[in-house]
C-alpha positions in Angstrom: 16.2 20.0 30.0 15.7 16.7 28.3 19.4 16.8 27.1 20.6 17.5 30.6 18.7 14.6 32.0 20.1 12.4 29.2 23.7 13.5 29.9 23.5 13.3 33.7 24.3 9.5 33.9 27.3 10.0 31.6 28.6 12.8 33.8 28.3 10.6 36.8 30.2 7.8 35.1 32.9 10.3 34.0 33.2 11.6 37.6 33.6 8.0 39.0 36.2 7.2 36.3 38.4 10.1 37.4 38.0 9.5 41.1 40.3 7.6 43.5 39.1 4.3 44.7 38.1 4.1 48.4 36.9 1.6 50.9 33.8 3.5 51.7 30.2 4.2 50.5 30.3 5.2 47.7 33.5 3.3 46.9 35.4 6.3 45.4 36.7 9.6 46.7 35.6 13.1 45.8 36.9 15.1 42.8 36.7 18.4 44.6 37.3 19.1 48.3 37.3 22.5 50.0 39.5 22.6 53.1 41.5 25.4 54.8 40.0 27.9 52.5 41.6 26.1 49.6 39.9 24.1 46.8 41.7 20.8 46.2 41.2 18.9 42.9 41.8 15.2 42.8 42.0 13.7 39.3 43.0 10.1 38.8 44.0 9.2 35.3 45.3 5.8 36.3 42.1 4.1 35.2 42.5 5.4 31.7 46.2 4.5 31.6 45.3 1.0 32.7 42.8 0.6 30.0 45.3 1.8 27.3 47.9 -0.6 28.6 45.8 -3.7 28.8 45.1 -5.5 25.4 42.0 -7.2 26.8 40.2 -3.9 27.5 41.3 -2.4 24.2 40.0 -5.4 22.3 36.7 -5.3 24.2 36.4 -1.5 23.5 37.0 -1.8 19.8 34.7 -4.9 19.6 31.9 -2.8 21.1 32.6 0.1 18.6 32.6 -2.4 15.7 29.3 -4.0 16.9 27.7 -0.6 17.4 28.8 0.6 13.9 27.5 -2.6 12.2 24.2 -2.5 14.1 23.7 1.2 13.3 24.5 0.6 9.6 21.9 -2.2 9.4 19.4 -0.1 11.3 19.8 2.6 8.7 19.7 0.2 5.7 16.5 -1.4 7.0 14.9 1.6 8.7 15.2 4.2 5.9 13.2 2.2 3.4 10.6 1.5 6.0 10.3 5.1 7.0 10.2 6.2 3.4 7.5 3.7 2.5 5.5 4.8 5.6 5.8 8.5 4.7 4.7 7.8 1.1 1.8 5.5 2.0 -1.8 6.8 1.8 -2.8 8.8 4.9 -5.3 6.1 6.0 -2.5 3.5 6.2 0.2 5.6 7.9 -1.3 5.3 11.4 -1.5 1.5 11.1 2.1 1.2 9.8 3.2 3.4 12.7 1.5 1.2 15.2 3.1 -1.9 13.6 6.5 -0.4 14.1 5.8 0.6 17.8 3.8 -2.5 18.7 6.8 -4.8 19.5 8.1 -2.1 22.0 4.9 -2.7 24.1 6.1 -6.2 24.9 8.8 -6.9 27.5 12.3 -6.8 26.0 13.1 -10.0 27.9 10.3 -11.9 26.2 11.4 -10.6 22.8 15.0 -11.8 23.5 13.7 -15.3 24.4 11.7 -15.3 21.2 14.9 -14.7 19.2 16.7 -17.4 21.2 14.0 -19.8 20.0 14.3 -18.7 16.4 18.1 -18.9 16.3 18.7 -22.0 18.4 19.9 -25.3 16.9 16.3 -26.6 16.9 14.8 -23.2 16.1 12.7 -22.0 13.3 15.6 -21.0 10.9 17.5 -24.3 11.3 14.3 -26.4 11.0 13.3 -24.5 7.8 16.7 -24.8 6.2 16.9 -28.5 7.0 13.4 -29.1 5.8 14.3 -27.4 2.5 17.4 -29.6 2.2 19.7 -26.6 2.1 21.8 -27.9 5.1 22.4 -31.3 6.7 23.1 -30.2 10.3 22.0 -27.2 12.3 23.9 -23.9 11.9 25.4 -22.5 15.1 23.9 -19.0 15.5 23.4 -18.6 19.2 26.2 -17.1 21.2 27.8 -15.6 18.1 28.4 -12.0 16.9 25.6 -12.7 14.4 23.0 -13.2 17.1 24.2 -10.2 19.0 23.9 -8.0 16.0 20.4 -9.2 15.2 19.3 -8.6 18.8 20.6 -5.0 18.8 19.2 -4.2 15.3 15.8 -5.6 16.3 15.8 -3.6 19.6 16.8 -0.3 18.2 15.3 -0.4 14.7 12.1 1.6 15.8 14.4 4.4 17.1 15.8 4.7 13.6 12.5 4.5 11.8 10.5 7.0 13.9 12.8 10.1 13.6 13.2 9.4 9.9 9.5 9.1 9.4 8.9 12.3 11.3 11.3 14.2 9.0 9.9 12.6 5.8 6.3 13.4 6.6 7.2 17.1 7.3 8.9 17.5 3.9 7.3 19.9 1.5 6.3 17.8 -1.6 6.4 20.9 -3.7 10.2 20.6 -3.6 9.9 17.2 -5.4 7.5 18.7 -7.9 9.9 21.6 -8.6 12.8 19.2 -9.0 10.7 17.2 -11.6 9.8 20.4 -13.4 13.5 21.3 -13.7 14.2 17.9 -15.3 15.8 16.1 -12.3 15.6 12.4 -12.4 14.0 10.5 -9.4 17.3 9.2 -8.1 18.9 12.7 -8.4 15.9 14.2 -6.6 16.2 11.6 -3.8 19.9 12.2 -3.3 19.7 16.0 -3.4 16.3 16.8 -1.9 14.8 13.8 0.1 18.0 12.5 1.7 19.3 15.8 3.0 15.9 16.8 4.4 15.4 13.4 6.1 18.7 13.8 7.8 17.6 17.0 9.4 19.4 19.2 7.0 18.5 22.6 5.8 15.0 23.1 4.4 16.3 25.4 1.7 17.1 23.4 -1.4 18.5 25.0 -4.5 16.2 23.5 -7.1 18.1 25.1 -10.0 21.0 22.8 -9.5 18.8 19.7 -9.8 18.7 20.1 -13.6 22.2 18.7 -13.6 21.8 15.0 -14.4 
């Protein structure tokens, strides 16, 4: 049910993209129409052909894909060590660390964006710190750049990377790590062949006999 609710907006957007435009409410025609005991299907592929023929839309699309890929990569690089440290922390600290990850989400997203605008502006915290340390002579332009957009996306979606990874890592059977160590597997090899697959939602069956290969 949750997946259906999540996919419903995408299905509506897909329907609109395949519909003919119309001066009406809503401003598009139906995809299916039953008349004279016949089902008529109206599919308009002109919108997609227009997108593929216009370099402006192609550049915007690939720019969005590139930004999403870079942001996801940074979320993974930052979120995995955080989730791993939380899962390996003593039990009395895990709840506190979990709250620290979730706490920023309790604040309005608009307020958090304005906070980052103050940090990245020409007279913001970063530029003032760099100028005070003598590393730069004039402020760096960070606002209204791809760098600022990436930071905003990573900051907003980092908890959504940390929490699922933390959930997988805390459910992992530590006896698998002990078995790997008993078979002579090094810590890095154990991490790659046991911890990493399990944290990615892989199969819980791990062949420990292969871990003796160094």
